[in-house]
Biopython code that builds the backbone (N, CA, C, O; Angstrom):
import numpy as np
from Bio.PDB.StructureBuilder import StructureBuilder

atoms = [
    (1, "UNK", "N", (8.218, -18.267, -3.682)),
    (1, "UNK", "CA", (7.741, -16.702, -3.369)),
    (1, "UNK", "C", (9.228, -16.147, -3.046)),
    (1, "UNK", "O", (10.056, -16.805, -2.417)),
    (2, "UNK", "N", (9.441, -14.918, -3.535)),
    (2, "UNK", "CA", (10.655, -14.058, -3.119)),
    (2, "UNK", "C", (10.236, -12.994, -2.498)),
    (2, "UNK", "O", (9.186, -12.461, -2.858)),
    (3, "UNK", "N", (10.972, -12.502, -1.469)),
    (3, "UNK", "CA", (10.945, -11.458, -0.595)),
    (3, "UNK", "C", (11.158, -10.201, -1.423)),
    (3, "UNK", "O", (11.848, -10.130, -2.440)),
    (4, "UNK", "N", (10.414, -9.140, -0.802)),
    (4, "UNK", "CA", (10.828, -7.628, -1.496)),
    (4, "UNK", "C", (11.540, -6.998, -0.310)),
    (4, "UNK", "O", (11.259, -7.102, 0.884)),
    (5, "UNK", "N", (12.486, -6.348, -0.875)),
    (5, "UNK", "CA", (13.215, -5.575, -0.009)),
    (5, "UNK", "C", (12.511, -4.367, 0.697)),
    (5, "UNK", "O", (11.523, -3.826, 0.200)),
    (6, "UNK", "N", (13.078, -3.969, 1.898)),
    (6, "UNK", "CA", (12.521, -2.820, 2.504)),
    (6, "UNK", "C", (12.580, -1.559, 1.725)),
    (6, "UNK", "O", (11.643, -0.761, 1.695)),
    (7, "UNK", "N", (13.684, -1.399, 1.105)),
    (7, "UNK", "CA", (13.585, -0.141, 0.203)),
    (7, "UNK", "C", (12.710, 0.040, -0.748)),
    (7, "UNK", "O", (12.228, 1.149, -0.980)),
    (8, "UNK", "N", (12.333, -1.283, -1.563)),
    (8, "UNK", "CA", (11.324, -1.353, -2.334)),
    (8, "UNK", "C", (9.986, -1.107, -2.102)),
    (8, "UNK", "O", (9.194, -0.556, -2.866)),
    (9, "UNK", "N", (9.718, -1.691, -0.650)),
    (9, "UNK", "CA", (8.401, -1.438, -0.023)),
    (9, "UNK", "C", (8.159, -0.145, 0.292)),
    (9, "UNK", "O", (6.999, 0.264, 0.233)),
    (10, "UNK", "N", (9.237, 0.736, 0.688)),
    (10, "UNK", "CA", (9.136, 2.196, 0.757)),
    (10, "UNK", "C", (9.007, 2.873, -0.170)),
    (10, "UNK", "O", (8.369, 3.918, -0.038)),
    (11, "UNK", "N", (9.527, 2.546, -1.345)),
    (11, "UNK", "CA", (9.386, 3.251, -2.636)),
    (11, "UNK", "C", (8.059, 3.001, -3.013)),
    (11, "UNK", "O", (7.394, 3.962, -3.400)),
    (12, "UNK", "N", (7.532, 1.842, -2.970)),
    (12, "UNK", "CA", (6.192, 1.608, -3.311)),
    (12, "UNK", "C", (5.130, 2.330, -2.610)),
    (12, "UNK", "O", (4.282, 2.998, -3.203)),
    (13, "UNK", "N", (5.190, 2.176, -1.242)),
    (13, "UNK", "CA", (4.249, 3.026, -0.594)),
    (13, "UNK", "C", (4.273, 4.202, -0.814)),
    (13, "UNK", "O", (3.193, 4.772, -0.968)),
    (14, "UNK", "N", (5.348, 4.854, -0.892)),
    (14, "UNK", "CA", (5.387, 6.228, -0.993)),
    (14, "UNK", "C", (4.848, 6.715, -2.532)),
    (14, "UNK", "O", (4.379, 7.849, -2.636)),
    (15, "UNK", "N", (4.908, 6.038, -3.445)),
    (15, "UNK", "CA", (4.454, 6.436, -4.614)),
    (15, "UNK", "C", (2.815, 6.166, -4.633)),
    (15, "UNK", "O", (2.078, 6.940, -5.243)),
    (16, "UNK", "N", (2.399, 5.238, -4.061)),
    (16, "UNK", "CA", (0.924, 4.922, -3.881)),
    (16, "UNK", "C", (0.384, 6.036, -3.049)),
    (16, "UNK", "O", (-0.526, 6.703, -3.542)),
    (17, "UNK", "N", (0.844, 6.349, -1.781)),
    (17, "UNK", "CA", (0.297, 7.224, -1.113)),
    (17, "UNK", "C", (0.215, 8.760, -1.511)),
    (17, "UNK", "O", (-0.624, 9.541, -1.062)),
    (18, "UNK", "N", (1.157, 9.056, -2.374)),
    (18, "UNK", "CA", (1.246, 10.322, -2.874)),
    (18, "UNK", "C", (-0.063, 10.292, -4.048)),
    (18, "UNK", "O", (-0.977, 11.116, -4.047)),
    (19, "UNK", "N", (0.063, 9.256, -4.943)),
    (19, "UNK", "CA", (-1.093, 9.005, -5.955)),
    (19, "UNK", "C", (-2.220, 9.256, -5.084)),
    (19, "UNK", "O", (-2.894, 10.280, -5.195)),
    (20, "UNK", "N", (-2.435, 8.424, -4.280)),
    (20, "UNK", "CA", (-4.048, 8.473, -3.684)),
    (20, "UNK", "C", (-4.298, 9.749, -3.016)),
    (20, "UNK", "O", (-5.416, 10.253, -3.122)),
    (21, "UNK", "N", (-3.579, 10.204, -2.485)),
    (21, "UNK", "CA", (-3.774, 11.555, -1.908)),
    (21, "UNK", "C", (-4.035, 12.881, -2.714)),
    (21, "UNK", "O", (-4.735, 13.832, -2.368)),
    (22, "UNK", "N", (-3.309, 12.721, -3.868)),
    (22, "UNK", "CA", (-3.384, 13.803, -4.818)),
    (22, "UNK", "C", (-4.514, 13.471, -5.932)),
    (22, "UNK", "O", (-4.757, 14.295, -6.814)),
    (23, "UNK", "N", (-5.283, 12.070, -5.846)),
    (23, "UNK", "CA", (-5.767, 11.803, -6.929)),
    (23, "UNK", "C", (-6.689, 13.010, -7.431)),
    (23, "UNK", "O", (-6.719, 14.028, -6.739)),
    (24, "UNK", "N", (-7.338, 12.947, -8.442)),
    (24, "UNK", "CA", (-8.192, 14.051, -8.878)),
    (24, "UNK", "C", (-9.629, 13.798, -8.085)),
    (24, "UNK", "O", (-10.176, 12.700, -7.986)),
    (25, "UNK", "N", (-10.068, 14.916, -7.600)),
    (25, "UNK", "CA", (-11.204, 15.046, -6.800)),
    (25, "UNK", "C", (-11.093, 14.933, -5.408)),
    (25, "UNK", "O", (-12.036, 15.264, -4.689)),
    (26, "UNK", "N", (-9.850, 14.421, -4.866)),
    (26, "UNK", "CA", (-9.606, 14.230, -3.613)),
    (26, "UNK", "C", (-8.796, 15.143, -2.935)),
    (26, "UNK", "O", (-9.151, 15.658, -1.874)),
    (27, "UNK", "N", (-7.515, 15.421, -3.592)),
    (27, "UNK", "CA", (-6.521, 16.623, -3.101)),
    (27, "UNK", "C", (-6.565, 16.934, -1.861)),
    (27, "UNK", "O", (-6.682, 18.097, -1.476)),
    (28, "UNK", "N", (-6.478, 15.932, -1.099)),
    (28, "UNK", "CA", (-6.375, 15.895, 0.528)),
    (28, "UNK", "C", (-5.083, 16.527, 0.849)),
    (28, "UNK", "O", (-4.235, 16.241, 0.003)),
    (29, "UNK", "N", (-4.562, 17.452, 1.991)),
    (29, "UNK", "CA", (-3.276, 17.947, 2.071)),
    (29, "UNK", "C", (-3.032, 16.798, 3.323)),
    (29, "UNK", "O", (-3.885, 16.203, 3.982)),
    (30, "UNK", "N", (-1.533, 16.720, 3.395)),
    (30, "UNK", "CA", (-0.832, 15.716, 4.371)),
    (30, "UNK", "C", (-1.315, 16.103, 5.695)),
    (30, "UNK", "O", (-1.211, 15.194, 6.519)),
    (31, "UNK", "N", (-1.782, 17.121, 6.105)),
    (31, "UNK", "CA", (-2.184, 17.613, 7.317)),
    (31, "UNK", "C", (-3.655, 16.760, 7.642)),
    (31, "UNK", "O", (-3.794, 16.051, 8.638)),
    (32, "UNK", "N", (-4.742, 16.981, 6.575)),
    (32, "UNK", "CA", (-5.904, 16.674, 6.863)),
    (32, "UNK", "C", (-5.979, 15.094, 6.741)),
    (32, "UNK", "O", (-6.952, 14.469, 7.164)),
    (33, "UNK", "N", (-4.851, 14.470, 6.112)),
    (33, "UNK", "CA", (-4.820, 13.144, 5.975)),
    (33, "UNK", "C", (-4.542, 12.323, 7.378)),
    (33, "UNK", "O", (-5.091, 11.307, 7.804)),
    (34, "UNK", "N", (-3.459, 13.156, 7.958)),
    (34, "UNK", "CA", (-2.919, 12.692, 9.163)),
    (34, "UNK", "C", (-4.059, 12.769, 10.123)),
    (34, "UNK", "O", (-4.449, 11.732, 10.659)),
    (35, "UNK", "N", (-4.605, 13.879, 10.373)),
    (35, "UNK", "CA", (-5.780, 13.898, 11.170)),
    (35, "UNK", "C", (-6.842, 12.880, 11.141)),
    (35, "UNK", "O", (-7.471, 12.566, 12.152)),
    (36, "UNK", "N", (-7.054, 12.325, 9.883)),
    (36, "UNK", "CA", (-8.151, 11.464, 9.648)),
    (36, "UNK", "C", (-7.661, 10.106, 9.787)),
    (36, "UNK", "O", (-8.416, 9.181, 9.488)),
    (37, "UNK", "N", (-6.415, 9.862, 10.231)),
    (37, "UNK", "CA", (-5.927, 8.629, 10.494)),
    (37, "UNK", "C", (-5.267, 8.548, 11.858)),
    (37, "UNK", "O", (-4.964, 7.474, 12.379)),
    (38, "UNK", "N", (-5.059, 9.739, 12.412)),
    (38, "UNK", "CA", (-4.449, 9.687, 13.715)),
    (38, "UNK", "C", (-3.116, 9.708, 13.801)),
    (38, "UNK", "O", (-2.542, 9.066, 14.682)),
    (39, "UNK", "N", (-2.564, 10.324, 13.050)),
    (39, "UNK", "CA", (-1.031, 10.276, 13.181)),
    (39, "UNK", "C", (-0.731, 11.965, 12.750)),
    (39, "UNK", "O", (-1.545, 12.840, 12.455)),
    (40, "UNK", "N", (0.596, 12.017, 12.834)),
    (40, "UNK", "CA", (1.236, 13.689, 12.467)),
    (40, "UNK", "C", (1.496, 14.098, 11.175)),
    (40, "UNK", "O", (1.963, 13.196, 10.479)),
    (41, "UNK", "N", (1.363, 15.053, 10.680)),
    (41, "UNK", "CA", (1.794, 15.412, 9.403)),
    (41, "UNK", "C", (3.123, 15.094, 9.056)),
    (41, "UNK", "O", (3.409, 14.883, 7.878)),
    (42, "UNK", "N", (3.939, 15.039, 9.925)),
    (42, "UNK", "CA", (5.339, 14.710, 9.568)),
    (42, "UNK", "C", (5.230, 13.183, 9.378)),
    (42, "UNK", "O", (5.750, 12.636, 8.405)),
    (43, "UNK", "N", (4.676, 12.630, 10.142)),
    (43, "UNK", "CA", (4.640, 11.113, 9.728)),
    (43, "UNK", "C", (4.212, 10.614, 8.254)),
    (43, "UNK", "O", (4.778, 9.702, 7.650)),
    (44, "UNK", "N", (3.123, 11.363, 7.779)),
    (44, "UNK", "CA", (2.514, 11.286, 6.434)),
    (44, "UNK", "C", (3.799, 11.808, 5.480)),
    (44, "UNK", "O", (4.212, 11.111, 4.553)),
    (45, "UNK", "N", (4.327, 12.990, 5.782)),
    (45, "UNK", "CA", (5.335, 13.344, 4.813)),
    (45, "UNK", "C", (6.569, 11.946, 4.761)),
    (45, "UNK", "O", (6.867, 11.311, 3.750)),
    (46, "UNK", "N", (7.000, 11.788, 5.846)),
    (46, "UNK", "CA", (8.053, 10.648, 5.889)),
    (46, "UNK", "C", (7.555, 9.410, 5.051)),
    (46, "UNK", "O", (8.365, 8.797, 4.355)),
    (47, "UNK", "N", (6.340, 9.066, 5.105)),
    (47, "UNK", "CA", (5.870, 7.867, 4.343)),
    (47, "UNK", "C", (5.962, 8.000, 3.036)),
    (47, "UNK", "O", (6.468, 7.138, 2.318)),
    (48, "UNK", "N", (5.415, 9.242, 2.563)),
    (48, "UNK", "CA", (5.179, 9.833, 1.087)),
    (48, "UNK", "C", (6.669, 10.143, 0.709)),
    (48, "UNK", "O", (6.843, 10.181, -0.509)),
    (49, "UNK", "N", (7.766, 10.368, 1.459)),
    (49, "UNK", "CA", (8.780, 10.447, 0.784)),
    (49, "UNK", "C", (9.689, 9.048, 0.809)),
    (49, "UNK", "O", (10.899, 9.075, 0.585)),
    (50, "UNK", "N", (9.120, 8.095, 1.042)),
    (50, "UNK", "CA", (9.874, 6.980, 1.145)),
    (50, "UNK", "C", (11.153, 6.675, 2.380)),
    (50, "UNK", "O", (11.983, 5.768, 2.307)),
    (51, "UNK", "N", (11.052, 7.585, 3.372)),
    (51, "UNK", "CA", (11.864, 7.655, 4.498)),
    (51, "UNK", "C", (11.756, 6.356, 5.504)),
    (51, "UNK", "O", (12.746, 5.937, 6.104)),
    (52, "UNK", "N", (10.591, 5.825, 5.614)),
    (52, "UNK", "CA", (10.285, 5.030, 6.531)),
    (52, "UNK", "C", (8.783, 4.328, 6.004)),
    (52, "UNK", "O", (7.970, 4.787, 5.201)),
    (53, "UNK", "N", (8.753, 3.168, 6.703)),
    (53, "UNK", "CA", (7.571, 2.508, 6.567)),
    (53, "UNK", "C", (6.668, 2.679, 7.963)),
    (53, "UNK", "O", (7.172, 2.603, 9.083)),
    (54, "UNK", "N", (5.482, 2.882, 7.751)),
    (54, "UNK", "CA", (4.527, 2.991, 8.881)),
    (54, "UNK", "C", (4.202, 1.812, 9.817)),
    (54, "UNK", "O", (4.003, 0.705, 9.315)),
    (55, "UNK", "N", (4.144, 1.970, 11.018)),
    (55, "UNK", "CA", (4.039, 0.836, 11.875)),
    (55, "UNK", "C", (2.511, 0.041, 11.345)),
    (55, "UNK", "O", (1.695, 0.718, 10.720)),
    (56, "UNK", "N", (2.286, -1.108, 11.588)),
    (56, "UNK", "CA", (1.297, -1.830, 11.050)),
    (56, "UNK", "C", (-0.009, -1.320, 11.398)),
    (56, "UNK", "O", (-0.911, -1.421, 10.566)),
    (57, "UNK", "N", (-0.228, -0.779, 12.533)),
    (57, "UNK", "CA", (-1.743, -0.157, 12.713)),
    (57, "UNK", "C", (-1.813, 1.042, 11.793)),
    (57, "UNK", "O", (-2.914, 1.243, 11.279)),
    (58, "UNK", "N", (-0.875, 1.834, 11.510)),
    (58, "UNK", "CA", (-1.282, 3.168, 10.808)),
    (58, "UNK", "C", (-1.296, 2.470, 9.322)),
    (58, "UNK", "O", (-2.204, 2.917, 8.621)),
    (59, "UNK", "N", (-0.558, 1.561, 8.752)),
    (59, "UNK", "CA", (-0.723, 0.969, 7.576)),
    (59, "UNK", "C", (-2.205, 0.314, 7.275)),
    (59, "UNK", "O", (-2.760, 0.222, 6.180)),
    (60, "UNK", "N", (-2.582, -0.023, 8.291)),
    (60, "UNK", "CA", (-4.167, -0.607, 8.240)),
    (60, "UNK", "C", (-5.065, 0.575, 8.245)),
    (60, "UNK", "O", (-6.079, 0.605, 7.546)),
    (61, "UNK", "N", (-4.783, 1.343, 8.858)),
    (61, "UNK", "CA", (-5.732, 2.510, 9.037)),
    (61, "UNK", "C", (-5.728, 3.504, 7.477)),
    (61, "UNK", "O", (-6.743, 4.040, 7.032)),
    (62, "UNK", "N", (-4.486, 3.571, 6.890)),
    (62, "UNK", "CA", (-4.426, 4.113, 5.645)),
    (62, "UNK", "C", (-5.070, 3.157, 4.503)),
    (62, "UNK", "O", (-5.508, 3.670, 3.473)),
    (63, "UNK", "N", (-5.113, 1.860, 4.695)),
    (63, "UNK", "CA", (-5.773, 0.906, 3.998)),
    (63, "UNK", "C", (-7.358, 1.059, 3.964)),
    (63, "UNK", "O", (-8.052, 1.119, 2.949)),
    (64, "UNK", "N", (-7.828, 1.114, 5.435)),
    (64, "UNK", "CA", (-9.152, 1.189, 5.574)),
    (64, "UNK", "C", (-9.802, 2.713, 4.859)),
    (64, "UNK", "O", (-10.889, 2.847, 4.297)),
    (65, "UNK", "N", (-8.806, 3.693, 5.085)),
    (65, "UNK", "CA", (-9.151, 5.110, 4.577)),
    (65, "UNK", "C", (-9.427, 5.124, 3.313)),
    (65, "UNK", "O", (-10.372, 5.806, 2.917)),
    (66, "UNK", "N", (-8.597, 4.315, 2.366)),
    (66, "UNK", "CA", (-8.368, 4.662, 0.935)),
    (66, "UNK", "C", (-9.063, 3.394, 0.418)),
    (66, "UNK", "O", (-9.140, 3.352, -0.810)),
    (67, "UNK", "N", (-9.539, 2.442, 1.023)),
    (67, "UNK", "CA", (-10.181, 1.331, 0.265)),
    (67, "UNK", "C", (-9.404, 0.152, -0.012)),
    (67, "UNK", "O", (-10.006, -0.746, -0.601)),
    (68, "UNK", "N", (-8.071, -0.060, 0.316)),
    (68, "UNK", "CA", (-6.993, -1.035, -0.333)),
    (68, "UNK", "C", (-6.248, -1.819, 1.186)),
    (68, "UNK", "O", (-5.973, -1.341, 2.287)),
    (69, "UNK", "N", (-6.116, -3.084, 0.663)),
    (69, "UNK", "CA", (-5.483, -3.827, 1.529)),
    (69, "UNK", "C", (-4.160, -3.282, 1.912)),
    (69, "UNK", "O", (-3.725, -2.329, 1.266)),
    (70, "UNK", "N", (-3.343, -3.870, 3.069)),
    (70, "UNK", "CA", (-2.097, -3.559, 3.242)),
    (70, "UNK", "C", (-1.123, -3.826, 2.140)),
    (70, "UNK", "O", (-0.223, -3.095, 1.726)),
    (71, "UNK", "N", (-1.538, -5.208, 1.684)),
    (71, "UNK", "CA", (-0.708, -5.859, 0.441)),
    (71, "UNK", "C", (-0.863, -4.771, -0.649)),
    (71, "UNK", "O", (0.171, -4.400, -1.205)),
    (72, "UNK", "N", (-1.962, -4.257, -0.990)),
    (72, "UNK", "CA", (-2.163, -3.561, -2.148)),
    (72, "UNK", "C", (-1.280, -2.152, -2.140)),
    (72, "UNK", "O", (-0.544, -1.833, -3.074)),
    (73, "UNK", "N", (-1.448, -1.457, -1.082)),
    (73, "UNK", "CA", (-0.659, -0.266, -0.574)),
    (73, "UNK", "C", (0.723, -0.386, -0.874)),
    (73, "UNK", "O", (1.346, 0.542, -1.390)),
    (74, "UNK", "N", (1.349, -1.705, -0.520)),
    (74, "UNK", "CA", (2.739, -1.927, -0.577)),
    (74, "UNK", "C", (3.148, -2.421, -2.099)),
    (74, "UNK", "O", (4.326, -2.585, -2.413)),
    (75, "UNK", "N", (2.080, -2.634, -2.985)),
    (75, "UNK", "CA", (2.509, -3.213, -4.441)),
    (75, "UNK", "C", (3.183, -2.359, -4.997)),
    (75, "UNK", "O", (3.388, -1.270, -4.461)),
    (76, "UNK", "N", (3.705, -2.710, -6.287)),
    (76, "UNK", "CA", (4.310, -2.011, -7.121)),
    (76, "UNK", "C", (3.400, -1.206, -7.898)),
    (76, "UNK", "O", (3.648, -0.078, -8.323)),
    (77, "UNK", "N", (2.329, -1.858, -8.057)),
    (77, "UNK", "CA", (1.029, -1.153, -8.931)),
    (77, "UNK", "C", (0.056, -1.181, -7.996)),
    (77, "UNK", "O", (0.184, -2.066, -7.150)),
    (78, "UNK", "N", (-1.204, -0.220, -7.872)),
    (78, "UNK", "CA", (-2.172, -0.292, -7.370)),
    (78, "UNK", "C", (-3.185, -0.898, -8.147)),
    (78, "UNK", "O", (-3.306, -0.514, -9.310)),
    (79, "UNK", "N", (-4.045, -1.906, -7.646)),
    (79, "UNK", "CA", (-5.291, -2.258, -8.503)),
    (79, "UNK", "C", (-6.012, -1.246, -9.077)),
    (79, "UNK", "O", (-6.180, -0.180, -8.485)),
    (80, "UNK", "N", (-6.570, -1.521, -10.446)),
    (80, "UNK", "CA", (-7.521, -0.488, -11.029)),
    (80, "UNK", "C", (-8.694, -0.213, -10.157)),
    (80, "UNK", "O", (-8.954, -0.960, -9.214)),
    (81, "UNK", "N", (-9.517, 0.988, -10.481)),
    (81, "UNK", "CA", (-10.887, 1.122, -9.975)),
    (81, "UNK", "C", (-11.126, 0.798, -8.476)),
    (81, "UNK", "O", (-12.213, 0.264, -8.254)),
    (82, "UNK", "N", (-10.572, 0.948, -7.735)),
    (82, "UNK", "CA", (-10.720, 0.878, -6.195)),
    (82, "UNK", "C", (-10.806, 1.881, -5.314)),
    (82, "UNK", "O", (-10.977, 3.016, -5.758)),
    (83, "UNK", "N", (-10.735, 1.727, -4.295)),
    (83, "UNK", "CA", (-10.389, 3.162, -3.390)),
    (83, "UNK", "C", (-11.967, 3.556, -2.322)),
    (83, "UNK", "O", (-12.922, 2.868, -1.964)),
    (84, "UNK", "N", (-11.637, 4.765, -2.144)),
    (84, "UNK", "CA", (-12.663, 5.425, -1.260)),
    (84, "UNK", "C", (-13.943, 5.442, -1.692)),
    (84, "UNK", "O", (-14.916, 5.326, -0.947)),
    (85, "UNK", "N", (-13.996, 5.630, -3.262)),
    (85, "UNK", "CA", (-15.250, 5.722, -3.797)),
    (85, "UNK", "C", (-16.318, 4.287, -3.529)),
    (85, "UNK", "O", (-17.534, 4.283, -3.723)),
    (86, "UNK", "N", (-15.563, 3.233, -3.084)),
    (86, "UNK", "CA", (-16.268, 1.996, -3.167)),
    (86, "UNK", "C", (-16.479, 1.740, -1.690)),
    (86, "UNK", "O", (-17.031, 0.691, -1.357)),
    (87, "UNK", "N", (-16.070, 2.644, -0.744)),
    (87, "UNK", "CA", (-16.311, 2.374, 0.896)),
    (87, "UNK", "C", (-17.113, 3.225, 1.136)),
    (87, "UNK", "O", (-17.499, 3.110, 2.299)),
    (88, "UNK", "N", (-17.567, 4.032, 0.623)),
    (88, "UNK", "CA", (-18.580, 5.215, 1.135)),
    (88, "UNK", "C", (-20.148, 4.878, 0.727)),
    (88, "UNK", "O", (-21.047, 5.660, 1.033)),
]
sb = StructureBuilder()
sb.init_structure("model")
sb.init_model(0)
sb.init_chain("A")
sb.init_seg("    ")
for serial, (resi, resn, name, xyz) in enumerate(atoms, 1):
    if name == "N":
        sb.init_residue(resn, " ", resi, " ")
    sb.init_atom(name, np.array(xyz, "f"), 0.0, 1.0, " ", f" {name:<3s}", serial, name[0])
structure = sb.get_structure()
């Protein structure tokens, strides 16, 4: 098993979070998402820009909100047909 470097993880998470937040039907603002998981809007912006990785508890909250594991959020590709619609 090989380790994935931090820059790759940041890029993967940034792409996945932007996709999930803007996905058809949800179109959630960064501010609304931040309120729902208990962080600042600036934090969401930094995660979606690939500037930094969130702490584990925030990554877990994002995963719970969207219906993905932390591993899945950090993956190069999100698994298909999963997400909030399966959690509600």
